[in-house]
PAMI-464988 format. One record per residue (C-alpha): residue in one letter; chain; x, y, z. Coordinates in steps of 0.05 Angstrom, whole numbers, padded with zeros to 5 digits. Example, Ala and Ser with C-alpha at 12.3 -4.5 7.8 and 13.67 -1.06 7.14 Angstrom:
> A / A / 00246 / -00090 / 00156
> S / A / 00273 / -00021 / 00143
This chain:
> M / A / -00489 / 00003 / -00135
> K / A / -00416 / -00018 / -00162
> F / A / -00371 / 00054 / -00171
> D / A / -00303 / 00040 / -00215
> I / A / -00265 / 00095 / -00212
> L / A / -00195 / 00097 / -00254
> T / A / -00149 / 00144 / -00219
> L / A / -00071 / 00157 / -00208
> F / A / -00083 / 00157 / -00137
> P / A / -00125 / 00110 / -00107
> N / A / -00100 / 00119 / -00039
> M / A / -00133 / 00180 / -00035
> F / A / -00206 / 00154 / -00037
> K / A / -00191 / 00097 / 00018
> E / A / -00194 / 00131 / 00075
> I / A / -00252 / 00186 / 00061
> L / A / -00298 / 00135 / 00029
> S / A / -00288 / 00082 / 00083
> D / A / -00313 / 00127 / 00139
> S / A / -00385 / 00151 / 00161
> I / A / -00455 / 00144 / 00119
> I / A / -00409 / 00116 / 00052
> G / A / -00371 / 00073 / 00092
> R / A / -00430 / 00039 / 00135
> A / A / -00475 / 00031 / 00062
> E / A / -00403 / -00007 / 00033
> K / A / -00399 / -00054 / 00091
> K / A / -00472 / -00067 / 00083
> G / A / -00462 / -00082 / 00008
> I / A / -00508 / -00029 / -00017
> L / A / -00454 / 00006 / -00048
> E / A / -00381 / -00033 / -00078
> F / A / -00318 / 00009 / -00093
> N / A / -00262 / -00015 / -00140
> F / A / -00199 / 00031 / -00153
> V / A / -00156 / 00019 / -00222
> N / A / -00088 / 00039 / -00214
> I / A / -00071 / 00075 / -00289
> R / A / -00008 / 00060 / -00280
> D / A / -00010 / -00001 / -00267
> F / A / -00026 / -00010 / -00348
> A / A / 00034 / 00045 / -00364
> N / A / 00068 / -00018 / -00407
> N / A / 00137 / 00021 / -00392
> K / A / 00191 / 00011 / -00336
> H / A / 00187 / 00074 / -00312
> N / A / 00105 / 00070 / -00309
> S / A / 00095 / 00142 / -00337
> V / A / 00031 / 00153 / -00367
> D / A / 00033 / 00229 / -00398
> D / A / 00066 / 00254 / -00451
> Y / A / 00078 / 00320 / -00482
> P / A / 00022 / 00355 / -00522
> Y / A / 00013 / 00350 / -00601
> G / A / 00014 / 00420 / -00627
> G / A / 00065 / 00450 / -00568
> G / A / 00028 / 00482 / -00509
> C / A / 00050 / 00482 / -00425
> G / A / 00042 / 00417 / -00390
> M / A / 00031 / 00334 / -00400
> V / A / -00032 / 00299 / -00426
> I / A / -00042 / 00224 / -00398
> K / A / -00043 / 00179 / -00464
> A / A / -00095 / 00141 / -00489
> P / A / -00080 / 00059 / -00474
> P / A / -00064 / 00057 / -00409
> I / A / -00135 / 00087 / -00395
> Y / A / -00159 / 00049 / -00440
> D / A / -00131 / -00020 / -00416
> A / A / -00158 / 00000 / -00341
> Y / A / -00221 / 00009 / -00373
> L / A / -00224 / -00059 / -00413
> S / A / -00195 / -00094 / -00343
> I / A / -00258 / -00078 / -00319
> A / A / -00311 / -00076 / -00378
> K / A / -00287 / -00129 / -00420
> D / A / -00319 / -00188 / -00391
> L / A / -00388 / -00148 / -00386
> D / A / -00440 / -00165 / -00424
> Y / A / -00464 / -00089 / -00415
> K / A / -00428 / -00017 / -00421
> P / A / -00420 / 00009 / -00356
> H / A / -00437 / 00085 / -00358
> T / A / -00381 / 00131 / -00357
> I / A / -00363 / 00187 / -00328
> Y / A / -00301 / 00233 / -00342
> L / A / -00296 / 00286 / -00283
> S / A / -00277 / 00350 / -00323
> P / A / -00283 / 00425 / -00319
> K / A / -00308 / 00421 / -00388
> G / A / -00368 / 00378 / -00363
> S / A / -00446 / 00393 / -00355
> V / A / -00446 / 00421 / -00282
> L / A / -00460 / 00366 / -00226
> T / A / -00534 / 00385 / -00192
> Q / A / -00581 / 00348 / -00151
> K / A / -00627 / 00328 / -00204
> K / A / -00561 / 00291 / -00242
> C / A / -00552 / 00260 / -00171
> V / A / -00628 / 00221 / -00180
> E / A / -00609 / 00204 / -00242
> L / A / -00550 / 00178 / -00240
> S / A / -00573 / 00137 / -00164
> K / A / -00614 / 00099 / -00213
> K / A / -00554 / 00065 / -00254
> E / A / -00528 / -00002 / -00222
> H / A / -00454 / 00007 / -00245
> I / A / -00412 / 00071 / -00257
> V / A / -00341 / 00080 / -00285
> L / A / -00314 / 00148 / -00257
> L / A / -00249 / 00173 / -00293
> C / A / -00205 / 00222 / -00261
> G / A / -00161 / 00259 / -00311
> H / A / -00098 / 00291 / -00277
> Y / A / -00040 / 00347 / -00310
> E / A / -00064 / 00375 / -00374
> G / A / -00125 / 00330 / -00383
> V / A / -00129 / 00259 / -00430
> D / A / -00125 / 00246 / -00504
> Q / A / -00184 / 00256 / -00536
> R / A / -00192 / 00194 / -00567
> V / A / -00197 / 00157 / -00515
> L / A / -00248 / 00200 / -00488
> D / A / -00284 / 00197 / -00548
> K / A / -00281 / 00112 / -00540
> I / A / -00308 / 00101 / -00469
> V / A / -00333 / 00168 / -00431
> D / A / -00421 / 00168 / -00436
> E / A / -00415 / 00247 / -00407
> E / A / -00373 / 00295 / -00375
> I / A / -00386 / 00326 / -00308
> S / A / -00355 / 00386 / -00276
> I / A / -00376 / 00404 / -00193
> G / A / -00368 / 00479 / -00212
> D / A / -00338 / 00531 / -00255
> Y / A / -00265 / 00526 / -00235
> V / A / -00208 / 00481 / -00244
> L / A / -00169 / 00427 / -00194
> T / A / -00106 / 00395 / -00198
> G / A / -00145 / 00329 / -00219
> G / A / -00208 / 00294 / -00222
> E / A / -00204 / 00266 / -00153
> L / A / -00239 / 00305 / -00104
> P / A / -00293 / 00315 / -00161
> A / A / -00304 / 00236 / -00160
> M / A / -00313 / 00237 / -00092
> V / A / -00371 / 00293 / -00091
> L / A / -00403 / 00254 / -00145
> I / A / -00395 / 00188 / -00107
> D / A / -00422 / 00217 / -00042
> S / A / -00476 / 00263 / -00067
> V / A / -00503 / 00202 / -00114
> S / A / -00498 / 00146 / -00058
> R / A / -00538 / 00179 / -00012
> M / A / -00593 / 00174 / -00069
> I / A / -00600 / 00109 / -00063
> D / A / -00637 / 00063 / -00027
> N / A / -00631 / 00050 / 00049
> V / A / -00564 / 00088 / 00052
> L / A / -00598 / 00141 / 00090
> S / A / -00633 / 00126 / 00140
> S / A / -00705 / 00152 / 00114
> E / A / -00725 / 00176 / 00039
> T / A / -00745 / 00234 / 00078
> S / A / -00672 / 00252 / 00102
> F / A / -00658 / 00278 / 00031
> M / A / -00720 / 00302 / 00006
> D / A / -00715 / 00360 / 00055
> E / A / -00655 / 00396 / 00035
> S / A / -00625 / 00441 / -00008
> H / A / -00647 / 00432 / -00084
> F / A / -00684 / 00374 / -00074
> D / A / -00743 / 00406 / -00105
> T / A / -00708 / 00471 / -00128
> L / A / -00713 / 00505 / -00055
> L / A / -00658 / 00518 / -00010
> E / A / -00677 / 00474 / 00056
> Y / A / -00705 / 00511 / 00116
> P / A / -00667 / 00534 / 00184
> Q / A / -00654 / 00475 / 00231
> Y / A / -00642 / 00476 / 00307
> T / A / -00639 / 00427 / 00360
> R / A / -00612 / 00437 / 00432
> P / A / -00616 / 00478 / 00476
> P / A / -00670 / 00514 / 00465
> V / A / -00633 / 00582 / 00488
> F / A / -00564 / 00596 / 00465
> E / A / -00537 / 00659 / 00468
> G / A / -00593 / 00694 / 00486
> E / A / -00631 / 00666 / 00422
> K / A / -00688 / 00620 / 00427
> V / A / -00710 / 00567 / 00384
> P / A / -00772 / 00591 / 00343
> D / A / -00830 / 00582 / 00382
> I / A / -00866 / 00544 / 00322
> L / A / -00823 / 00488 / 00325
> L / A / -00840 / 00478 / 00405
> S / A / -00907 / 00471 / 00387
> G / A / -00923 / 00405 / 00360
> D / A / -00962 / 00423 / 00312
> H / A / -00946 / 00391 / 00254
> K / A / -00976 / 00423 / 00199
> K / A / -00961 / 00489 / 00222
> I / A / -00889 / 00464 / 00221
> D / A / -00893 / 00443 / 00161
> E / A / -00913 / 00520 / 00139
> W / A / -00870 / 00548 / 00164
> R / A / -00814 / 00516 / 00140
> H / A / -00838 / 00524 / 00070
> E / A / -00846 / 00592 / 00080
> K / A / -00763 / 00592 / 00110
> S / A / -00746 / 00556 / 00052
> L / A / -00779 / 00609 / 00002
> E / A / -00745 / 00672 / 00042
> E / A / -00674 / 00632 / 00044
> T / A / -00682 / 00618 / -00035
> K / A / -00701 / 00688 / -00052
> N / A / -00637 / 00717 / -00009
> K / A / -00586 / 00671 / -00023
> R / A / -00598 / 00649 / -00093
> P / A / -00652 / 00688 / -00129
> D / A / -00635 / 00651 / -00188
> L / A / -00672 / 00584 / -00156
> Y / A / -00731 / 00623 / -00130
> K / A / -00748 / 00655 / -00199
> K / A / -00735 / 00585 / -00220
> Y / A / -00784 / 00557 / -00170
> I / A / -00829 / 00612 / -00183
> K / A / -00837 / 00584 / -00256
> Q / A / -00851 / 00519 / -00251
> Q / A / -00902 / 00535 / -00194
> K / A / -00941 / 00583 / -00248
> E / A / -00916 / 00525 / -00305
> G / A / -00966 / 00472 / -00259
């Protein structure tokens, strides 16, 4: 999968995305990242990309032309439209289901806003959907873009060691993940549950499912109700 990121701060991404699982996937050629600095398309001596909002108000708004030209530098020679996402607190909240859906795309463009936002006209022209990582406001779209890249990339074949690495995780099937344990078998007087040392994989799976139900019911009753409803509906 290819990610093109339109941003005012490309250096924010390079250190984070070049490391760990995502970095290894890039080295293998599974993922490709291209960072486009919107300021390179400012077309003025100060590389200014923002201006005061029409109608008044606080803050500055990123102008349409530099964003559009940055986008065209990616898309103008393509025979298809890359799926373009604007990271915005006004967007639909990113979920595991959405991550799976996006992982099927071959080419995603991420637009990172800043200041008080982006001229609506360019959003109307190039953006396919707006996505938020939560009901709060950040100083820019760079951190949300990194979250989206990480959460989507790990759904792509061969990025993780195996499919089961994410199929058992929280939110994949609505339930939260069961508790995890590793060595030593006793820590500060607390033992690992005996069932996990039994070697009986059927009983271990049953225990994990029960614990997932408990975790979800206690920590996210909204998800628990959703899961129970799904089970009743078949």
